[in-house]
C-alpha positions, -999 to 999 in steps of 0.1 A, spaced: -498 -388 825 -489 -386 783 -459 -382 771 -458 -377 737 -430 -385 725 -430 -420 737 -440 -441 709 -431 -471 685 -433 -442 661 -405 -423 673 -384 -453 671 -391 -465 638 -382 -433 625 -350 -424 644 -336 -465 643 -328 -462 608 -313 -422 613 -291 -438 647 -276 -468 624 -266 -443 597 -251 -424 620 -233 -452 637 -222 -462 598 -211 -428 592 -189 -430 624 -177 -462 614 -168 -451 580 -148 -425 593 -127 -437 620 -114 -467 596 -108 -443 570 -91 -421 594 -70 -451 610 -60 -463 581 -46 -435 561 -30 -423 592 -7 -452 590 7 -440 555 27 -415 551 28 -390 521 54 -391 503 68 -351 510 68 -362 544 54 -326 559 35 -332 594 -1 -312 591 10 -289 607 38 -276 584 12 -282 555 -7 -260 572 16 -229 567 22 -238 537 -11 -236 521 -14 -204 542 18 -190 526 7 -199 496 -30 -189 498 -15 -157 513 -42 -164 544 -14 -144 568 -37 -132 595 -43 -174 603 -28 -191 630 -23 -230 635 -25 -241 671 -25 -277 681 -57 -288 697 -58 -320 725 -83 -348 713 -92 -370 686 -106 -356 652 -110 -320 674 -97 -306 645 -110 -270 633 -114 -239 619 -128 -209 641 -136 -183 620 -136 -154 648 -99 -157 662 -87 -170 627 -70 -198 645 -65 -236 628 -70 -256 654 -50 -294 643 -57 -321 669 -23 -332 681 -20 -365 659 -27 -343 627 -1 -317 638 25 -340 649 16 -367 616 26 -366 580 4 -396 571 -19 -389 539 -49 -387 566 -37 -360 581 -21 -335 550 -58 -344 542 -77 -331 574 -55 -299 578 -63 -289 542 -95 -295 545 -97 -270 575 -79 -246 552 -111 -248 529 -128 -230 558 -104 -202 564 -97 -197 528 -142 -191 530 -138 -168 557 -117 -150 537 -136 -151 506 -168 -147 524 -186 -178 511 -224 -169 518 -229 -209 527 -206 -199 557 -218 -169 562 -255 -178 571 -246 -209 590 -226 -182 612 -255 -161 619 -283 -186 628 -257 -205 653 -275 -189 683 -311 -190 671 -300 -231 668 -289 -234 698 -320 -220 715 -341 -237 690 -330 -271 700 -329 -263 738 -366 -248 734 -385 -269 707 -392 -306 716 -399 -285 754 -423 -263 732 -438 -296 709 -440 -313 749 -461 -287 765 -482 -280 736 -492 -319 733 -498 -322 766 -518 -295 773 -534 -289 738 -521 -260 731 -516 -266 693 -501 -226 680 -475 -240 713 -465 -269 700 -460 -258 662 -443 -230 681 -417 -257 690 -415 -271 655 -408 -238 639 -378 -239 666 -366 -272 664 -364 -266 626 -336 -244 631 -317 -275 633 -325 -286 600 -312 -258 591 -284 -259 605 -275 -296 585 -286 -277 553 -263 -249 548 -230 -271 569 -233 -298 539 -224 -274 514 -198 -253 533 -184 -291 542 -188 -305 504 -165 -266 496 -135 -274 518 -129 -308 505 -132 -294 474 -107 -270 480 -89 -293 500 -82 -316 473 -71 -289 449 -47 -274 471 -28 -308 484 -29 -313 442 -13 -272 433 12 -272 458 29 -313 451 18 -322 490 -3 -349 481 15 -371 453 6 -403 430 -32 -424 429 -28 -439 459 -19 -408 481 -49 -391 464 -71 -426 467 -63 -420 506 -75 -380 502 -106 -390 485 -110 -418 509 -104 -393 543 -127 -364 525 -155 -387 511 -160 -406 547 -160 -368 565 -193 -360 542 -209 -389 551 -211 -379 583 -226 -344 574 -248 -365 550 -263 -385 586 -265 -359 600 -288 -337 577 -314 -369 573 -313 -377 610 -322 -338 615 -347 -335 584 -362 -367 599 -363 -359 638 -384 -332 621 -409 -347 601 -412 -365 631 -424 -334 650 -448 -323 625 -462 -354 619 -470 -358 658 -487 -320 657 -498 -328 623 -516 -353 632 -533 -341 665 -522 -364 686 -546 -363 722 -542 -378 755 
């Protein structure tokens, strides 16, 4: 039986992407761990900072909750809930404030109807289906020489790259909002704290850049595989 995905070319393309993703994760962890140990002079916890920013921004329909896990912080636009991991929720560090403000940036995007956020949310169901069925259609199409079916799989799989592409401006915009919010409200004071906020947010942004590059490289491999007309 011919298995088109198991070959040296795939490893040569995806190994750099894997290393890039690992490097981004290490950068995030090291930045997070370092600045979680540096207390902010405002002495406000992530939860308190979120409540302050909610009041300042008039986002009175947004609630703040704690959630289990590490780096599990997120904003849920469906229930209008800002969920902060316990370390961020209870901590008054520079990293906790940066993460809390970043997630609140997503709440502001939701309130304003920020277009990339709306587009990303709209394609989530299709992305979930495409990421599951895409590679199956490609494999069946290549094995049984159904080229059109394989190309359908490529199209389905490409939705993951589109999602990653839309995620990047959403995350960068949320980080830009976080920097302004923290500076304008005085929750972050001085160059050192600002540097910490920038380091944490830039590290997080690198993971989304790495995810986009990984998705594009994987898509490029599948396009070249199907387009090259490989056979048994």
